[in-house]
N, C-alpha and C positions, 0 to 999 in steps of 0.2 A: 393371821397377823399381816399387817402392811408394814413394809420396811423400806426406808430410803436412806442412802448415804449421800451427803453433799460434800464434795471435795473441792478445795480451793488450791490450785497449783501454786508453786512459788513458796508461799508460806506453808504449803502442804497440810492444811487444816482439814480434818474430817469431822463433820457433825452429823447427827442422825435424827430421823423422825420415825417413830414406831406408832402404829395405830391398831386399834381393835375394831374388827368389823361389827361385832355385836352392839357395842355401845357408841360406835363412831367417835370415840375419844382417842386422843393421841398425846404423845409426849415428845418433846424435842430435847436433845442432849447436846450440850456444848455448842450452842448456836453462835454463828458469826454475826457481825453487826448489820450486814446487808440481809435483812430478814424476809424480804419479799419472796425468796425462793421457798421458804417453809409455808408461808401463808398461801401461796399459789398451789403448792403440792397438796396441802390439806384441803383446799377448796375443790381441786380437781378430783380428789378421792372421797369427797363427802365427809371429811373428818373435822372434828372440833379440837383444837389444841388446848388441852386441859392442864398439862404440866410442862414446866420448863426447868430442866435440871442441868447443873454444872458439876463436873467431877472435881474441879479445883479452881483456884484463882490463877487464871492464865497469865503467862508472861510475854507471849509473842504476838498477841493480837487483842483487840478490844472485843470483849464478849458481847453478845447480842441479847442476853436475857431480858434486861430492862427495856430495851428497844422493842423486842417482840411482844412483851406484855402490853406495852403502851399502844402498839399498833393493833393488837387484838381487841383492846378496849373492853375486856370482859373479865370473867372470874378466873383466868388462868393463874396458876400458882407457880411462883419461882421457888425452887427447892435447891439448897446448897448444903455444903458440909457444915456440921456443927462442931467439928473438931478443930484443934490448932490454936485456940485462944482468941482474944479480941482482935489481934492484928490480922487474923485470917478469917474473920467472920464477916460475911458480906451483908451489910446492913439493909440493902434493898430487897433481900430475900423475904418471902412470906413464911418459909419454914426452914429449919436447919435439922437435917436428919441426925439421928443418934442410933445407938446400938439396937439391933433387932427391928428397926422400923421398916415398913414396906409401903409401897404405893401400888394400888390395885385398881384396874379398870377392865371390866369384861374378863377375857381369858388371860390378860397380861398381868403379871406381878413383877414389880421391880424391887430388888433388895440392894442393900448398901453395905459395903465393906470398907473400913478405914484402912488405907494402904499408904502410910506416910513414907517419905523418902525423897520424891521429887519436890514436894512441898509438905509442910507439916499437916495440913488439913485434908490432903488428897483422899478421895473415895473412888472406889470402883463400883460400877452398877451392874448387877446381875439381872438378866431378864428370863423369867419363866413363862412359857406358853402353856397354860394349864389345860388346854385342849390336847396337849401332847404329853406333858409331865408336870406333876405338882412339885416334885422335889429335885429335879435335875435342871440346872440352868442351861438354857439353850445358847444364850449370848452373854458375853461379858464386854461391857463398855469400859475399857480400861483407862481412858483418859491418857495422861502422860506417865502413868505408872508402868505399863507394859506395852511395848511396841512390837512390831514384826521384826524379830532378830535383835532386839535391843530393849533396854529399860530406860526410864526417864533419868536425865542427869540431875544429880543432887547439889550442884555447885552454883546454881543461879542466884542464890541468896547471899553469896559472898564466902570468903575463906573462913569466917568465924563459925558458920553453920554447916559448911559442906561435909565435915567429918561426921558430925552427929546425924545429919540427914542420910549420908551414905550408909551408916550402920542401921538406921531405921529402915532404909530401903532393903537392905539384906534380910531383915526380919520379915518385911512384907513379901519379898520374893520367895523365901524358903519356908515361911510358916503360914502367913495369911493366905497365900495362893494355894496351899495344900488342900483347902476345902473345895476347890473348884476342880471338877473332873476333866480328864483329858479331852473329852469330846466337845466341850464347850467352845464355841467360836469366839474369837477375840477380835473386837473392833476398836482400835485405838483412836486417839484424837489427832494423830499426825502420821504422815507417811514420809517417804524418802525426801530429803531436802530440808526438813525442819531442823532447827538448831536446838530443839528441846531434847534431843538424844544425840549420841555420838556416832552411831552407825545404823540408822533405821533402814530396814529393808524396803524394797520397792513395792511389794504387794500391800494391798490395803486391808487385808484381814488374814487371820491364821486360826489355829486352834491352840488351846492350852497345851495339849499333848505334843503337838508338833514343836512348839516353842521349848517345852521342857527337854525334848530330845535333841534339838538342833541349834538352839540359840546359845551362843557363847556366854551371854549374860546370865543364863539360867543354869549353867553347869556348876554343880556344888563344889565349893572350895572352902577352906577355913576362912572365917569371917574377915580377918585383917587382910589376908591375901586377896580375897574377892574385892574388898574396898579399894586396895591399892591398884588393882587391875582396872577397876571401873573408872577411877579418877585419872589414870594415866593418859596423857595426850588428849585431854578434853579440849574441844575447839573453843575459840573465843566466843563469847556471847555478846550480842549488840547492846550498847548502853541503853537503848530504849526499853529493854526488858524491865528495868526497875520502874520506869514510868507506867508501863502496862500493868504491873502488879498493883500499883496504887490506884489507877483508874478502875481496874476490875474489882478491887476491894470495895471502893466507895460507890461505883456505878457511873457509867459514862453519860455525858449529856445526850438528850434525845435528839435524833436527827429528824424524824418524821418522814412522810412519804416522798417529799421533794428533796432531791440531791442538792446540796449547796454548791456554789461555785460555777453553775452553768450560765455564766454571764459573759457576754462578749465585751471586750475592752479594746478600744482603739489603740493604735500604736502610740499616739500622744499620751493617752491615759497610762499605758504601760511604762512609757518613758518617765512619766511623772510619778509612777508607782501607785497611783490612785489611793494608796494608803501608806502611811509612814512605815518605814522599815520593812517593806515588802521584798521578798526574795523571789527571783524568777527561776523556775524549774523548767528546763527544756527536756521534753519527753520524746523528742524525735529520735530517729536512729543515730547511732554514733557517726555514721558517714555524713548525714545531714548536718549534725552539730559541727563536725569538723569543717565542712564547707562554708558555713556562715552561721553565726549565733550572736545573740545580744551580749555585749561585754558584761562580764561579771555573773552571767547565768550559770547554773549548775546543771550538768548533763546527767539525767537518769532515764535512759531509754525505756519507753513503755513496753510492758510485758509482765510476765508472771513474777519476775524478781524485783519489780519496782517497789512494792511495799517494804520488802526486807532492806533494800538499800536506802530508801527514804528514811527508815528508822535508824540505820547506821549513821547517815551523814547529815541529815537536815536538822536544824534547830527547831525545837517545839515552840519557842517564844516569838516566832516571826510568821506573819501570814504569807501565803505563797500565791504567785501568779504563774499560770501554766502556758507553755508554748507547745502546741500539738501540730501534727501533720494534717489532721482532719478533725473538724469540730465534733464529729461523731465519736471520736476517741475520748472525749471529755468525761462522759459518764463512767467509763471504765477506769480512767485515771483517778477520778475523785473517789470511786469506790475503793480502789487500792489504798489511797491515802487515808480514808476513813477507817479502814481495817486496822491501821496502826496508830490511830489517834490524831491525825492531822485534819482538824475540823475547819480551820480558817483558810479556806480556798476562796480567793477573791475574784476568780474568773480566768479567762484565757484570751490570748492575743488574737483578735479578729483579723482574718486574712493571713495569719501565720507570718513567717519570717519575710515573705514577699512584701507584705504591707509595711513591715519595719524598714526594709530596704527602700521601698517606694517613697517613704516619708523622708528619706535622706538622713536617717540616723546612723550612727557609727556601727560598724560590723566588726566582729572579731572572728578569727579563724584558728583552728587547731591543726597543726601539721600532722600528717600521717606518713608512715613508711612501711614497707614490707619487711619480713624477717630477713630476706636476702640483703636489702638495703642496710638493715641494722648490722648484719654480720660484716658487711664491708666497712661500715663506719667505725666499728669497734677496732678495726686494724688501723684506720686512718685518723680517727679523732680521739686523741688521748684524754681529752677533758670530758668526753661523753659519759654521763652517768646513766646506767640502766636501773630503773626503779621497778621492782617486781612487787605487785600489790595483791598477790594471791594469798591463800591460806598457808599456814605453816606446813600442813600435810602436803599440799601441792608443791611448795618450795622444796621440801625434803625429797620429793620424788624426782627431782631434776630441775636445775636452773642454769642460767647463763653465768659463766664464770666471771666473778668481779661485780655482779649485780648487788644492789642494796635491796633488802627485803623489809617492807612495811606493809602489814595488812591494810587493805584499802579502807576499812572501817575505822582504822586508827590514825589515818593520815592527818586529819585536822589537829589532833592532839600532839602529833610528833613531826609536824611539818618542818620544824627547825633542824631536823636530822637530814633533810634533803639538801645537798649542795646547791648553792646559787651561782657558782662561779663558772658554769658551763651548761651545755645543752642537756636536757633530760629526755630519755626515751622511756615511756611507761609501758609496761607489759603485764598482762594478766593471762587468763586462759584463752580468751578469744578476742578481746578488745572491748568488751562491754564494761567491765570494771575499770579498765584503763581509761576509758572515756570519762567516767565519773571522777577518777583521781586526777586526770589531767585538767579537768575543768576547775577543780579546787586549786591546783597549782597556778593556773592562769589567774584565777581570782585573787590569789595571794602574791601576785607580782612576779611570778616566774615567766619570763618572756620567750624562752626557747624550749618549748615543750612539744613532744611528738607522741602520738598514740601508735603503738606497733600493731597494725591490723593483723588479725589472725592469732596474735599472742603466742603463747608457748605451744598451743596445739599445732599451729603452723610451723613453728620453729622445729619441733620434734618430727613433724611430717616431712620436713625438708632435710631431715637427717643432719641437722647442725649440732654442734657439740654442746653437751650439758655436763654439769658436774653435780 
């Protein structure tokens, strides 16, 4: 058997390709939208991708099944769950699996188990390598049902459904999983950092037996108590998750082999927005953004967290223009945005911010300060507001006395809660999220905004007081 795990940091997505040497056929499980990696791996290993499978309707990224089948341009079959009713049936699939169905090619046999809880239609996929065993599954592709050290969260569909889904998840964990032996290896759809679980472990695989013995989520408890524990202190989920569910149910638009948005735009064209209602997204470092940026632009520094924060804060009804440090960064930036459904990328500023400055157009700046400067100002400036944009868990682990807490992803909806009658010092863990939040404050007319460089990590390292 040929096996490949493809992992996307940041969103922490894990997808898989399994191939059979005898038939040279392969299956891809839970593909992302940037499908070239699967095509190239199959080509390099002499494999023909015959099956494309999804464990469930994903909420945190745009699935790549439809894109992959289009790119292959052959008889590949998309196979998805047949459970959950019309709202959870993916119309673009060629087949919907039901009870006792299998997919077989060469020595590989794939089985399907309905494991609702994270979502109503969720399935887990068992893999049997018949050259080794006909009746003991070697691998379990658990999707978002079972993670390393955690289970999938049941609250992403809203308060009305989370109780029912949590109880269904209990049944899946303690009844449906019973049929899987301890030695079966677990390969989930996400790793640490994903918001599809509450406390996913950092390893990218495990075994069913190890999880049964050591995962807190798999420790037997009375059902109501287990549900209460599961739902306690669940982190916020980004608003774009609902949009992803709809896109992945109906099927995303096809991208094709050429990435959109790889178009150079002059400073004049960017100033004129080249398209009505265009939003400028600055993906340079937080330090570069602070030194000089286009007025009204949104800071989301390039890196593995870009797609998550784009989903948190950017509107989907506006095309975007990108500012990059290096034109070679554009393919990565666009891929990040495509993964969370931002398809309307109109290009990037040719020559970067230097070209903008050289054209004589207005420049904005974001003030920065060290944690020591902030500590001194807290004593001297009584009107100073410290805005902490970290998660609730981070806030509870220690924060600056007197600070206001607003999760950075909720700032747009709650911006009226930020005082406008004095300076604002924005703090996060390191300065990354604070740069994003500060750019929104500047855009909304706050004129005395400062990013605290180093954030609470530097504050604690300097042994400054927290409460």
